[in-house]
Each structure stands twice: as structure tokens, then as C-alpha cells.
N, CA, C and O atoms as CSV, one atom per row, in Angstrom:
chain,resi,resn,atom,element,x,y,z
A,1,UNK,N,N,-13.315,-18.433,-11.122
A,1,UNK,CA,C,-12.252,-18.338,-10.374
A,1,UNK,C,C,-11.491,-16.979,-10.551
A,1,UNK,O,O,-11.264,-16.510,-11.666
A,2,UNK,N,N,-11.131,-16.408,-9.441
A,2,UNK,CA,C,-10.468,-15.138,-9.469
A,2,UNK,C,C,-9.043,-15.243,-9.715
A,2,UNK,O,O,-8.414,-16.180,-9.224
A,3,UNK,N,N,-8.435,-14.295,-10.488
A,3,UNK,CA,C,-6.975,-14.282,-10.745
A,3,UNK,C,C,-6.345,-13.237,-9.844
A,3,UNK,O,O,-5.160,-12.932,-9.985
A,4,UNK,N,N,-7.106,-12.691,-8.933
A,4,UNK,CA,C,-6.497,-11.633,-8.075
A,4,UNK,C,C,-5.823,-12.321,-6.859
A,4,UNK,O,O,-6.353,-13.271,-6.284
A,5,UNK,N,N,-4.597,-11.780,-6.487
A,5,UNK,CA,C,-3.823,-12.104,-5.356
A,5,UNK,C,C,-3.851,-10.851,-4.390
A,5,UNK,O,O,-3.309,-9.783,-4.672
A,6,UNK,N,N,-4.497,-11.084,-3.299
A,6,UNK,CA,C,-4.560,-10.015,-2.300
A,6,UNK,C,C,-3.271,-9.672,-1.678
A,6,UNK,O,O,-2.543,-10.546,-1.207
A,7,UNK,N,N,-2.968,-8.416,-1.663
A,7,UNK,CA,C,-1.778,-7.853,-0.947
A,7,UNK,C,C,-2.267,-7.242,0.339
A,7,UNK,O,O,-1.754,-7.505,1.426
A,8,UNK,N,N,-3.244,-6.446,0.180
A,8,UNK,CA,C,-3.845,-5.800,1.465
A,8,UNK,C,C,-5.275,-5.357,1.115
A,8,UNK,O,O,-5.568,-4.921,0.002
A,9,UNK,N,N,-6.164,-5.497,2.145
A,9,UNK,CA,C,-7.546,-5.173,1.953
A,9,UNK,C,C,-8.147,-4.666,3.197
A,9,UNK,O,O,-7.759,-5.036,4.305
A,10,UNK,N,N,-9.114,-3.802,3.007
A,10,UNK,CA,C,-10.055,-3.248,4.177
A,10,UNK,C,C,-11.369,-3.087,3.531
A,10,UNK,O,O,-11.526,-2.362,2.548
A,11,UNK,N,N,-12.378,-3.812,4.122
A,11,UNK,CA,C,-13.709,-3.848,3.519
A,11,UNK,C,C,-14.356,-2.409,3.899
A,11,UNK,O,O,-14.064,-1.816,4.938
A,12,UNK,N,N,-15.218,-1.949,2.987
A,12,UNK,CA,C,-15.962,-0.650,3.260
A,12,UNK,C,C,-17.028,-1.037,4.221
A,12,UNK,O,O,-17.800,-1.963,3.972
A,13,UNK,N,N,-17.081,-0.355,5.289
A,13,UNK,CA,C,-18.119,-0.562,6.362
A,13,UNK,C,C,-18.738,0.772,6.751
A,13,UNK,O,O,-18.042,1.736,7.072
A,14,UNK,N,N,-20.120,0.799,6.710
A,14,UNK,CA,C,-20.745,2.144,7.089
A,14,UNK,C,C,-20.146,3.251,6.281
A,14,UNK,O,O,-20.065,3.144,5.057
A,15,UNK,N,N,-19.719,4.323,6.929
A,15,UNK,CA,C,-19.189,5.497,6.308
A,15,UNK,C,C,-17.654,5.402,6.105
A,15,UNK,O,O,-17.045,6.343,5.596
A,16,UNK,N,N,-17.047,4.300,6.490
A,16,UNK,CA,C,-15.664,4.121,6.362
A,16,UNK,C,C,-15.218,3.576,4.994
A,16,UNK,O,O,-15.743,2.554,4.552
A,17,UNK,N,N,-14.275,4.225,4.323
A,17,UNK,CA,C,-13.930,3.856,2.996
A,17,UNK,C,C,-13.153,2.455,3.027
A,17,UNK,O,O,-12.650,2.035,4.069
A,18,UNK,N,N,-13.095,1.825,1.923
A,18,UNK,CA,C,-12.391,0.527,1.888
A,18,UNK,C,C,-11.416,0.537,0.658
A,18,UNK,O,O,-11.406,1.460,-0.156
A,19,UNK,N,N,-10.629,-0.517,0.588
A,19,UNK,CA,C,-9.667,-0.655,-0.439
A,19,UNK,C,C,-9.300,-2.087,-0.716
A,19,UNK,O,O,-9.471,-2.942,0.153
A,20,UNK,N,N,-8.818,-2.369,-1.863
A,20,UNK,CA,C,-8.233,-3.734,-2.170
A,20,UNK,C,C,-6.979,-3.461,-3.062
A,20,UNK,O,O,-7.076,-2.980,-4.191
A,21,UNK,N,N,-5.827,-3.794,-2.490
A,21,UNK,CA,C,-4.615,-3.776,-3.161
A,21,UNK,C,C,-4.296,-5.212,-3.537
A,21,UNK,O,O,-4.274,-6.118,-2.704
A,22,UNK,N,N,-4.041,-5.384,-4.883
A,22,UNK,CA,C,-3.832,-6.790,-5.327
A,22,UNK,C,C,-3.047,-6.881,-6.607
A,22,UNK,O,O,-2.957,-5.917,-7.368
A,23,UNK,N,N,-2.473,-8.056,-6.845
A,23,UNK,CA,C,-1.858,-8.356,-8.142
A,23,UNK,C,C,-2.692,-9.293,-8.828
A,23,UNK,O,O,-3.593,-9.899,-8.248
A,24,UNK,N,N,-2.398,-9.451,-10.176
A,24,UNK,CA,C,-3.202,-10.321,-10.940
A,24,UNK,C,C,-2.242,-11.451,-11.567
A,24,UNK,O,O,-1.223,-11.156,-12.191
A,25,UNK,N,N,-2.640,-12.688,-11.354
A,25,UNK,CA,C,-1.675,-13.715,-11.752
A,25,UNK,C,C,-1.575,-13.844,-13.283
A,25,UNK,O,O,-0.611,-14.389,-13.820
A,26,UNK,N,N,-2.543,-13.353,-13.918
A,26,UNK,CA,C,-2.448,-13.311,-15.456
A,26,UNK,C,C,-1.318,-12.448,-15.946
A,26,UNK,O,O,-0.653,-12.711,-16.947
A,27,UNK,N,N,-1.140,-11.349,-15.131
A,27,UNK,CA,C,0.037,-10.459,-15.613
A,27,UNK,C,C,1.370,-11.187,-15.440
A,27,UNK,O,O,2.311,-10.948,-16.196
A,28,UNK,N,N,1.449,-12.039,-14.486
A,28,UNK,CA,C,2.718,-12.732,-14.228
A,28,UNK,C,C,3.004,-13.888,-15.313
A,28,UNK,O,O,4.147,-14.273,-15.558
A,29,UNK,N,N,1.976,-14.348,-15.872
A,29,UNK,CA,C,2.014,-15.447,-16.825
A,29,UNK,C,C,2.806,-15.049,-18.078
A,29,UNK,O,O,3.643,-15.802,-18.576
A,30,UNK,N,N,2.507,-13.820,-18.575
A,30,UNK,CA,C,3.162,-13.453,-19.781
A,30,UNK,C,C,4.291,-12.414,-19.541
A,30,UNK,O,O,4.704,-11.724,-20.473
A,31,UNK,N,N,4.785,-12.310,-18.285
A,31,UNK,CA,C,5.744,-11.372,-17.940
A,31,UNK,C,C,7.197,-11.718,-18.427
A,31,UNK,O,O,7.591,-12.880,-18.519
A,32,UNK,N,N,7.899,-10.712,-18.706
A,32,UNK,CA,C,9.366,-10.879,-19.022
A,32,UNK,C,C,10.095,-11.025,-17.778
A,32,UNK,O,O,9.894,-10.258,-16.836
A,33,UNK,N,N,10.926,-11.965,-17.731
A,33,UNK,CA,C,11.826,-12.235,-16.503
A,33,UNK,C,C,12.482,-11.034,-16.043
A,33,UNK,O,O,13.069,-10.323,-16.858
A,34,UNK,N,N,12.436,-10.714,-14.721
A,34,UNK,CA,C,13.061,-9.569,-14.209
A,34,UNK,C,C,12.263,-8.216,-14.351
A,34,UNK,O,O,12.689,-7.185,-13.831
A,35,UNK,N,N,11.120,-8.255,-15.056
A,35,UNK,CA,C,10.276,-7.061,-15.172
A,35,UNK,C,C,9.165,-7.089,-14.111
A,35,UNK,O,O,8.329,-7.993,-14.128
A,36,UNK,N,N,9.145,-6.181,-13.252
A,36,UNK,CA,C,8.068,-6.157,-12.274
A,36,UNK,C,C,6.669,-5.893,-12.843
A,36,UNK,O,O,6.546,-5.007,-13.688
A,37,UNK,N,N,5.684,-6.549,-12.468
A,37,UNK,CA,C,4.319,-6.317,-12.931
A,37,UNK,C,C,3.578,-5.381,-12.103
A,37,UNK,O,O,3.917,-5.223,-10.931
A,38,UNK,N,N,2.546,-4.713,-12.627
A,38,UNK,CA,C,1.806,-3.778,-11.786
A,38,UNK,C,C,0.979,-4.498,-10.677
A,38,UNK,O,O,0.683,-5.693,-10.671
A,39,UNK,N,N,0.662,-3.573,-9.752
A,39,UNK,CA,C,-0.342,-3.938,-8.703
A,39,UNK,C,C,-1.516,-3.139,-8.927
A,39,UNK,O,O,-1.369,-2.122,-9.604
A,40,UNK,N,N,-2.733,-3.439,-8.446
A,40,UNK,CA,C,-3.926,-2.822,-8.659
A,40,UNK,C,C,-4.511,-2.263,-7.353
A,40,UNK,O,O,-4.427,-2.918,-6.314
A,41,UNK,N,N,-5.098,-1.068,-7.393
A,41,UNK,CA,C,-5.725,-0.528,-6.231
A,41,UNK,C,C,-7.137,-0.183,-6.545
A,41,UNK,O,O,-7.406,0.631,-7.428
A,42,UNK,N,N,-8.087,-0.818,-5.803
A,42,UNK,CA,C,-9.482,-0.494,-5.917
A,42,UNK,C,C,-9.946,0.213,-4.647
A,42,UNK,O,O,-9.846,-0.329,-3.546
A,43,UNK,N,N,-10.465,1.458,-4.824
A,43,UNK,CA,C,-10.914,2.257,-3.743
A,43,UNK,C,C,-12.418,2.233,-3.661
A,43,UNK,O,O,-13.078,2.446,-4.679
A,44,UNK,N,N,-13.009,1.980,-2.477
A,44,UNK,CA,C,-14.547,1.912,-2.394
A,44,UNK,C,C,-14.896,3.030,-1.431
A,44,UNK,O,O,-14.263,3.277,-0.405
A,45,UNK,N,N,-16.004,3.705,-1.880
A,45,UNK,CA,C,-16.563,4.761,-1.016
A,45,UNK,C,C,-15.780,6.038,-0.956
A,45,UNK,O,O,-15.842,6.721,0.067
A,46,UNK,N,N,-15.057,6.407,-1.965
A,46,UNK,CA,C,-14.277,7.715,-1.948
A,46,UNK,C,C,-14.823,8.473,-3.134
A,46,UNK,O,O,-15.426,7.936,-4.064
A,47,UNK,N,N,-14.568,9.749,-3.031
A,47,UNK,CA,C,-14.897,10.702,-4.126
A,47,UNK,C,C,-13.738,10.739,-5.129
A,47,UNK,O,O,-12.590,10.811,-4.691
A,48,UNK,N,N,-13.953,10.697,-6.356
A,48,UNK,CA,C,-12.980,10.681,-7.384
A,48,UNK,C,C,-13.412,11.512,-8.622
A,48,UNK,O,O,-14.589,11.665,-8.949
A,49,UNK,N,N,-12.362,12.025,-9.267
A,49,UNK,CA,C,-12.477,12.899,-10.366
A,49,UNK,C,C,-11.533,12.272,-11.521
A,49,UNK,O,O,-10.351,12.022,-11.284
A,50,UNK,N,N,-12.055,12.059,-12.643
A,50,UNK,CA,C,-11.289,11.474,-13.763
A,50,UNK,C,C,-11.239,12.413,-14.938
A,50,UNK,O,O,-12.244,12.988,-15.357
A,51,UNK,N,N,-9.987,12.557,-15.478
A,51,UNK,CA,C,-9.810,13.393,-16.661
A,51,UNK,C,C,-9.092,12.595,-17.666
A,51,UNK,O,O,-7.990,12.122,-17.388
A,52,UNK,N,N,-9.692,12.396,-18.928
A,52,UNK,CA,C,-9.035,11.612,-19.929
A,52,UNK,C,C,-7.983,12.580,-20.603
A,52,UNK,O,O,-8.293,13.715,-20.965
A,53,UNK,N,N,-6.740,12.059,-20.743
A,53,UNK,CA,C,-5.648,12.710,-21.337
A,53,UNK,C,C,-5.601,12.279,-22.843
A,53,UNK,O,O,-5.718,11.085,-23.123
A,54,UNK,N,N,-5.445,13.150,-23.742
A,54,UNK,CA,C,-5.406,12.725,-25.172
A,54,UNK,C,C,-4.145,11.964,-25.422
A,54,UNK,O,O,-3.033,12.492,-25.410
A,55,UNK,N,N,-4.383,10.621,-25.661
A,55,UNK,CA,C,-3.330,9.735,-26.148
A,55,UNK,C,C,-2.474,9.278,-24.982
A,55,UNK,O,O,-1.525,8.531,-25.222
A,56,UNK,N,N,-2.742,9.681,-23.681
A,56,UNK,CA,C,-1.892,9.304,-22.529
A,56,UNK,C,C,-2.636,8.762,-21.359
A,56,UNK,O,O,-2.189,8.961,-20.229
A,57,UNK,N,N,-3.680,8.129,-21.534
A,57,UNK,CA,C,-4.445,7.516,-20.362
A,57,UNK,C,C,-5.290,8.528,-19.712
A,57,UNK,O,O,-5.985,9.296,-20.377
A,58,UNK,N,N,-5.246,8.550,-18.311
A,58,UNK,CA,C,-6.099,9.487,-17.653
A,58,UNK,C,C,-5.470,9.981,-16.333
A,58,UNK,O,O,-4.555,9.352,-15.801
A,59,UNK,N,N,-5.941,11.034,-15.852
A,59,UNK,CA,C,-5.463,11.663,-14.671
A,59,UNK,C,C,-6.634,11.477,-13.551
A,59,UNK,O,O,-7.751,11.962,-13.731
A,60,UNK,N,N,-6.334,10.826,-12.522
A,60,UNK,CA,C,-7.370,10.591,-11.447
A,60,UNK,C,C,-6.999,11.395,-10.173
A,60,UNK,O,O,-5.863,11.397,-9.700
A,61,UNK,N,N,-8.039,12.071,-9.660
A,61,UNK,CA,C,-7.831,12.795,-8.412
A,61,UNK,C,C,-8.780,12.053,-7.452
A,61,UNK,O,O,-9.954,11.883,-7.779
A,62,UNK,N,N,-8.337,11.641,-6.365
A,62,UNK,CA,C,-9.163,10.937,-5.275
A,62,UNK,C,C,-8.951,11.644,-4.025
A,62,UNK,O,O,-7.834,11.933,-3.596
A,63,UNK,N,N,-10.157,11.943,-3.396
A,63,UNK,CA,C,-10.162,12.466,-2.061
A,63,UNK,C,C,-10.163,11.253,-1.041
A,63,UNK,O,O,-11.123,10.493,-0.910
A,64,UNK,N,N,-9.013,11.164,-0.355
A,64,UNK,CA,C,-8.909,9.959,0.616
A,64,UNK,C,C,-8.992,10.459,1.994
A,64,UNK,O,O,-8.341,11.428,2.383
A,65,UNK,N,N,-9.848,9.746,2.770
A,65,UNK,CA,C,-9.836,10.060,4.279
A,65,UNK,C,C,-8.497,9.712,4.826
A,65,UNK,O,O,-7.818,8.771,4.416
A,66,UNK,N,N,-8.157,10.542,5.790
A,66,UNK,CA,C,-6.688,10.297,6.404
A,66,UNK,C,C,-6.553,8.901,7.027
A,66,UNK,O,O,-5.491,8.283,6.954
A,67,UNK,N,N,-7.631,8.416,7.634
A,67,UNK,CA,C,-7.525,7.079,8.255
A,67,UNK,C,C,-7.257,6.031,7.143
A,67,UNK,O,O,-6.520,5.074,7.382
A,68,UNK,N,N,-7.827,6.192,5.962
A,68,UNK,CA,C,-7.657,5.296,4.822
A,68,UNK,C,C,-6.094,5.390,4.402
A,68,UNK,O,O,-5.437,4.364,4.231
A,69,UNK,N,N,-5.565,6.629,4.255
A,69,UNK,CA,C,-4.128,6.751,3.840
A,69,UNK,C,C,-3.237,6.143,4.837
A,69,UNK,O,O,-2.193,5.620,4.450
A,70,UNK,N,N,-3.566,6.161,6.164
A,70,UNK,CA,C,-2.717,5.628,7.171
A,70,UNK,C,C,-2.794,4.059,7.004
A,70,UNK,O,O,-1.766,3.406,7.182
A,71,UNK,N,N,-3.948,3.445,6.676
A,71,UNK,CA,C,-4.040,1.916,6.505
A,71,UNK,C,C,-3.300,1.597,5.205
A,71,UNK,O,O,-2.752,0.498,5.116
A,72,UNK,N,N,-3.239,2.446,4.209
A,72,UNK,CA,C,-2.512,2.093,2.986
A,72,UNK,C,C,-0.995,2.359,3.172
A,72,UNK,O,O,-0.203,2.025,2.290
A,73,UNK,N,N,-0.593,2.952,4.304
A,73,UNK,CA,C,0.800,3.267,4.429
A,73,UNK,C,C,1.311,4.460,3.843
A,73,UNK,O,O,2.521,4.689,3.812
A,74,UNK,N,N,0.274,5.393,3.279
A,74,UNK,CA,C,0.795,6.622,2.550
A,74,UNK,C,C,1.118,7.712,3.561
A,74,UNK,O,O,1.874,8.633,3.252
A,75,UNK,N,N,0.566,7.625,4.742
A,75,UNK,CA,C,0.784,8.560,5.855
A,75,UNK,C,C,1.312,7.799,6.993
A,75,UNK,O,O,0.990,6.621,7.147
A,76,UNK,N,N,2.157,8.445,7.852
A,76,UNK,CA,C,2.505,7.697,9.127
A,76,UNK,C,C,1.370,7.483,10.074
A,76,UNK,O,O,0.393,8.232,10.082
A,77,UNK,N,N,1.493,6.511,10.829
A,77,UNK,CA,C,0.330,6.214,11.829
A,77,UNK,C,C,0.271,7.445,12.752
A,77,UNK,O,O,1.239,8.168,12.987
A,78,UNK,N,N,-0.892,7.596,13.218
A,78,UNK,CA,C,-1.192,8.746,14.122
A,78,UNK,C,C,-0.503,8.529,15.502
A,78,UNK,O,O,-0.684,7.530,16.198
A,79,UNK,N,N,0.276,9.534,15.808
A,79,UNK,CA,C,0.967,9.413,17.120
A,79,UNK,C,C,-0.020,9.352,18.314
A,79,UNK,O,O,-1.079,9.978,18.335
A,80,UNK,N,N,0.428,8.533,19.318
A,80,UNK,CA,C,-0.366,8.436,20.536
A,80,UNK,C,C,-0.581,9.783,21.120
A,80,UNK,O,O,0.324,10.614,21.181
A,81,UNK,N,N,-1.786,9.991,21.547
A,81,UNK,CA,C,-2.046,11.405,22.224
A,81,UNK,C,C,-1.487,11.384,23.612
A,81,UNK,O,O,-1.586,10.348,24.269
A,82,UNK,N,N,-0.938,12.390,24.085
A,82,UNK,CA,C,-0.427,12.520,25.440
A,82,UNK,C,C,-1.463,13.270,26.292
A,82,UNK,O,O,-2.110,14.231,25.878
A,83,UNK,N,N,-1.552,12.767,27.454
A,83,UNK,CA,C,-2.441,13.504,28.439
A,83,UNK,C,C,-1.504,14.453,29.220
A,83,UNK,O,O,-0.424,14.084,29.680
A,84,UNK,N,N,-1.989,15.679,29.331
A,84,UNK,CA,C,-1.293,16.726,29.953
A,84,UNK,C,C,-1.329,16.555,31.521
A,84,UNK,O,O,-2.377,16.394,32.146
A,85,UNK,N,N,-0.138,16.602,32.063
A,85,UNK,CA,C,-0.108,16.602,33.521
A,85,UNK,C,C,-0.727,17.907,34.251
A,85,UNK,O,O,-0.429,18.998,33.764
A,86,UNK,N,N,-1.440,17.874,35.210
A,86,UNK,CA,C,-2.001,19.038,35.954
A,86,UNK,C,C,-1.353,19.185,37.214
A,86,UNK,O,O,-1.681,20.096,37.974
């Protein structure tokens, strides 16, 4: 049984990247009241670069397609294209 609670998801299809944004119920079980728990983001089909930082976790650089960043809400939706009058 999964402990993941889906917040938002897009499956990877063909050459289109995918993602899964979720919370984990196990984080909530031992949480201090009033302290927000983390959410997790899994990216599928993207290029990534990981650098381990001494004693401070890691630094992750991810190349995200713009359509994926729009679906995640990181960039505004693409404006509708206007047809020029002739």
C-alpha cells in the first residue's frame, strides 16, 4: 500500500516529460502540530545534474521543458496567439 497522496500528476508519454507532486502520510503521522510537512516532486524524462554539498545535502539542477513548467504552475500559461488582420 502506498503512503503517497497525489497533489498533481502528469504521466510521461512519448517525448513529453512527466511529474508527480505528492505528500506522504507518514510525514503527517509524526508531525508537530502547526508545522507544515514537505511535499515531494518526482520528475520523469528530464535532464538533471546533482552535486553533493559537504554536510548540507545536495544541489540539483534540472532542465525543464517550458510546457512542463507551465503544467507545474512555475510559468504563466501561454497566451493565446492572435491572428493578424490583413
